[in-house]
RONUFI-259272 format. One line per field, with one value per residue (C-alpha): residue in three letters; x, y, z. Coordinates in steps of 0.5 Angstrom, whole numbers, plus 500, padded with zeros to 3 digits. Example, Ala and Ser with C-alpha at 12.3 -4.5 7.8 and 13.67 -1.06 7.14 Angstrom:
BEGIN
type (Ala  Ser)
c1 (525  527)
c2 (491  498)
c3 (516  514)
***
This chain:
BEGIN
type (Met  Asn  Phe  Gln  Ser  Gln  Phe  Val  Lys  Thr  Ala  Leu  Leu  Ser  Val  Ala  Phe  Ile  Ile  Leu  Ser  Phe  Thr  Ala  Val  Asn  Ala  Gln  Ser  Ser  Glu  Glu  Tyr  Ser  Phe  Lys  Val  Thr  Asn  Asn  Thr  Arg  Thr  Thr  Ile  Lys  Lys  Leu  Leu  Val  Ala  Glu  Ala  Gly  Lys  Lys  Tyr  Gly  Tyr  Phe  Asp  Ile  Gly  Lys  Gly  Ile  Pro  Pro  Gly  Lys  Thr  Val  Thr  Leu  Val  Trp  Asp  Lys  Ser  Thr  Asn  Asn  Gln  Ala  Cys  Val  Gln  Tyr  Phe  Lys  Ala  Val  Tyr  Ser  Asp  Gly  Val  Glu  Ser  Glu  Ala  Ala  Glu  Phe  Asp  Phe  Cys  Glu  Asp  Glu  Leu  Glu  Leu  Ile  Phe  Asp  Arg)
c1 (900  904  909  904  900  907  908  901  902  908  907  900  904  909  904  900  907  908  901  902  909  905  901  905  909  903  900  908  907  899  902  899  901  896  896  891  890  885  883  883  881  874  875  875  882  880  886  892  899  906  912  919  925  926  921  914  907  903  896  891  883  880  874  870  875  876  870  873  874  874  879  880  885  888  893  899  898  903  907  910  913  919  920  924  920  920  915  912  905  901  894  890  883  877  878  884  889  894  899  907  910  911  916  912  917  912  916  914  908  901  903  897  898  894  892  892  892)
c2 (067  073  074  073  079  083  082  083  090  092  090  094  101  100  100  106  110  108  111  117  118  118  123  129  128  128  134  138  138  140  146  152  159  165  171  178  183  190  194  201  204  207  202  195  190  186  182  181  180  177  175  173  178  179  173  174  177  172  172  170  169  173  171  178  182  186  190  197  197  189  184  177  172  168  161  161  154  148  150  155  152  152  160  166  169  176  177  182  185  190  191  192  196  196  203  199  203  198  199  200  194  193  188  183  178  172  169  173  171  174  177  184  187  193  197  204  210)
c3 (965  968  963  957  960  961  954  951  955  952  946  946  948  943  938  941  941  934  931  936  933  926  929  930  924  920  924  923  915  914  917  915  914  915  915  916  911  913  908  910  904  902  895  895  893  888  887  892  888  891  889  892  890  882  881  877  881  882  885  891  890  895  891  890  895  900  902  905  912  912  915  912  914  908  907  904  899  901  895  897  904  901  899  901  908  905  899  895  896  892  892  886  887  884  880  877  881  883  890  891  892  900  902  908  912  912  918  923  928  927  921  918  911  912  906  907  900)
***
């Protein structure tokens, strides 16, 4: 009887270990990359454009925009996880003015982009 009890305990520990292993792998694969954007201008940012060096600009969905004086946190789409850390960003303001492209390293922890005109 003692052998069966020991076997059951070992089996349960093995199953628990396997479940925890799958949970850890799943948590790593769902990691999100985020950054903050601060609008230090007097004009709403309506679009944020982003591109890798030499590539076509895409954009972040920022809803109705980023009002003056506000900071928002944005999350990269998982499809970009294999892109380069260095990306170029532009802001497009509600008055139609587009900022100069600025280079940012998104591998930095707690990155914040600050837009001043």
